[in-house]
C-alpha positions in Angstrom: -22.2 0.3 -10.0 -20.7 -0.2 -6.6 -19.6 1.8 -3.6 -16.3 3.5 -4.3 -13.3 3.5 -1.9 -10.7 6.2 -1.3 -7.5 5.5 0.7 -6.2 8.6 2.4 -2.6 8.2 3.5 0.4 10.4 4.3 2.4 8.3 1.9 1.6 8.1 -1.8 3.4 4.8 -2.1 1.4 3.3 0.8 -1.9 4.4 -0.7 -1.0 3.3 -4.2 0.3 -0.1 -3.0 -2.8 -0.8 -0.9 -5.1 0.3 -3.7 -3.4 -2.2 -6.0 -3.7 -5.0 -3.4 -7.4 -4.3 -2.7 -8.2 -4.2 -6.4 -7.0 -7.8 -6.7 -9.9 -8.8 -4.5 -12.5 -6.4 -5.9 -11.9 -6.0 -9.7 -15.2 -4.2 -10.2 -14.8 -1.6 -7.5 -13.3 1.8 -8.0 -10.5 2.1 -5.4 -8.4 5.3 -5.5 -5.3 6.3 -3.6 -5.0 9.8 -2.2 -1.7 9.9 -0.5 1.2 12.3 0.0 1.5 15.9 -1.1 1.6 17.3 -4.6 5.4 17.7 -4.4 5.9 14.0 -3.5 6.6 14.7 0.2 4.8 13.1 3.2 1.4 14.6 4.1 -2.2 14.7 3.1 -3.5 16.9 0.3 -7.1 18.1 0.8 -7.6 19.0 -2.8 -6.5 15.5 -3.9 -8.7 13.8 -1.4 -11.7 15.8 -2.6 -10.9 15.0 -6.3 -10.5 11.3 -5.6 -13.7 11.2 -3.7 -15.6 12.8 -6.6 -14.0 10.4 -9.1 -14.7 7.3 -7.0 -18.5 8.0 -6.8 -20.3 6.2 -9.5 -23.7 6.8 -8.0 -23.6 4.5 -4.9 -21.4 6.7 -2.7 -17.9 6.5 -1.4 -16.2 5.2 1.7 -12.9 6.8 2.8 -10.3 5.2 5.0 -7.3 6.9 6.5 -4.0 6.0 8.1 -3.1 8.6 10.9 -4.9 11.3 12.8 -4.5 14.3 10.5 -5.5 12.1 7.5 -8.8 11.6 9.3 -9.3 15.3 9.6 -8.5 15.8 5.9 -10.9 13.1 4.9 -13.7 14.5 7.0 -13.1 18.0 5.6 -13.2 16.6 2.1 -16.5 14.9 2.7 -18.0 18.1 4.3 -17.1 20.1 1.2 -18.9 17.8 -1.2 -22.1 19.1 -2.9 -23.8 16.2 -1.1 -21.9 15.3 2.0 -24.2 12.3 2.7 -22.8 10.6 -0.4 -19.6 9.7 1.4 -18.5 8.5 4.8 -15.2 8.3 6.6 -14.8 4.8 8.1 -13.1 4.4 11.5 -11.1 1.3 10.8 -7.6 0.1 10.2 -6.3 1.2 6.8 -5.0 -2.1 5.5 -7.4 -4.6 6.9 -10.3 -2.1 6.5 -9.5 -1.5 2.9 -9.6 -5.2 2.2 -12.8 -5.8 4.1 -14.4 -2.8 2.5 -13.3 -3.8 -1.0 -14.8 -7.3 -0.7 -18.1 -5.9 0.7 -18.3 -3.4 -2.1 -17.6 -6.1 -4.7 -20.4 -8.1 -3.2 -22.8 -5.3 -3.8 -23.2 -4.0 -0.3 -24.4 -0.4 0.2 -22.3 2.4 1.6 -23.3 1.8 5.2 -22.5 -1.9 5.1 -19.1 -1.2 3.3 -18.2 1.3 6.1 -19.3 -1.2 8.8 -17.1 -3.9 7.2 -14.1 -1.6 7.3 -14.7 -0.7 10.9 -15.3 -4.3 11.9 -11.9 -5.2 10.5 -10.4 -3.5 13.5 -11.8 -6.1 15.8 -9.8 -9.2 16.6 -10.6 -12.0 14.1 -10.5 -14.6 16.8 -10.8 -18.2 15.5 -13.1 -20.5 17.4 -12.7 -24.1 18.3 -14.2 -26.2 15.5 -17.5 -27.9 16.2 -17.3 -31.7 16.5 -18.3 -33.7 13.3 -22.0 -34.2 13.1 -22.8 -30.9 14.8 -25.4 -30.1 12.2 -25.4 -28.9 8.6 -23.9 -30.2 5.4 -20.1 -30.6 5.2 -17.5 -31.4 2.6 -13.7 -32.0 2.9 -11.5 -30.3 0.3 -7.8 -30.3 -0.4 -6.2 -27.0 -1.3 -4.1 -27.4 -4.5 -3.5 -23.8 -5.4 0.0 -22.4 -4.8 -0.8 -19.8 -2.1 -3.6 -21.7 -0.2 -6.4 -19.8 1.4 -4.7 -16.5 1.5 -5.8 -13.0 0.4 -7.1 -13.3 -3.2 -8.5 -16.9 -2.9 -10.1 -16.0 0.4 -11.8 -13.0 -1.2 -12.9 -15.1 -4.2 -14.5 -17.6 -1.8 -16.2 -14.9 0.3 -17.7 -13.2 -2.7 -19.0 -16.4 -4.1 -20.5 -17.6 -0.8 -22.3 -14.2 -0.3 -24.7 -15.2 -3.1 -26.2 -18.0 -1.0 -28.7 -18.1 1.8 -26.4 -20.1 4.1 -24.2 -19.9 7.1 -20.8 -21.2 6.1 -17.7 -22.0 8.2 -14.3 -23.3 7.1 -12.3 -25.6 9.4 -8.6 -26.3 9.4 -7.5 -28.7 12.2 -9.0 -27.6 15.5 -9.9 -24.0 14.3 -12.9 -22.8 12.5 -13.5 -19.4 10.7 -16.5 -17.6 9.3 -16.8 -18.3 5.6 -18.0 -14.7 5.0 -14.9 -13.0 6.4 -11.8 -12.6 4.3 -9.6 -11.8 7.4 -11.0 -14.7 9.4 -10.3 -17.2 6.5 -6.7 -15.8 6.1 -6.2 -16.2 9.9 -6.6 -20.0 9.4 -3.2 -20.0 7.6 -4.4 -22.8 5.3 -1.6 -23.7 2.8 -1.2 -25.7 -0.3 -1.9 -29.3 0.5 -4.0 -28.7 3.6 -7.3 -30.3 4.0 -10.1 -28.0 5.0 -13.7 -28.9 5.9 -16.4 -26.5 4.7 -19.7 -26.7 6.6 -22.9 -25.0 5.6 -26.4 -24.5 7.2 -29.4 -22.9 5.7 -31.8 -23.2 2.7 -29.0 -23.0 0.2 -26.3 -25.0 2.1 -25.9 -27.7 -0.6 -25.4 -25.1 -3.3 -23.0 -23.1 -1.2 -20.9 -26.3 -0.7 -21.0 -27.1 -4.4 -19.7 -23.7 -5.2 -16.9 -23.9 -2.6 -15.9 -27.3 -4.1 -15.9 -25.8 -7.6 -13.6 -23.0 -6.5 -11.2 -25.2 -4.7 -11.1 -27.8 -7.4 -10.5 -24.9 -9.9 -7.7 -23.4 -7.8 -9.8 -20.3 -7.4 -9.1 -19.4 -11.0 -5.4 -19.1 -10.6 
């Protein structure tokens, strides 16, 4: 089981498309769209949001995200109407980035609080930091991206999910910029493309194993 996710939007097409995108990064997570009114027009449908929230709960709770102000109100009212309102939470984060971050966190087995926090944190700037000079500590490996899309949405999510299993701090370097290896959005911000050389650095008890896994994924084109 995992935390479920409900996407509350004024647009059915927006919610459905985002649910489809997020599902590519979290295949084992229930991600349900709840967008538009029953007649197909723009708006939010309280009954639909309640029903989606109930369906998304497999036992570990639900995190709801929303697009605009009135969607927040609808989501909050839906949560309040549940038999157990504590089973769901409305996350205050950007809909698109928040949905991606929440989906990856849920796929990694995080609890409801952590999934909601991941969604909220996605609203903060993913500033890249200057890369540390070589020899700055930790183990390191240089890898060449051969997959067609480079280190973009799905490959970044695959890497983050895999690295979450290791007791290690991991960073990924491209040129003069370095990103947190546990953040999908940060990795995507590197803009690493096919043919680019990245340097993966790890510190911690399981640093060597984390690097081995990163190499395995890159060499295997992230399963593409």
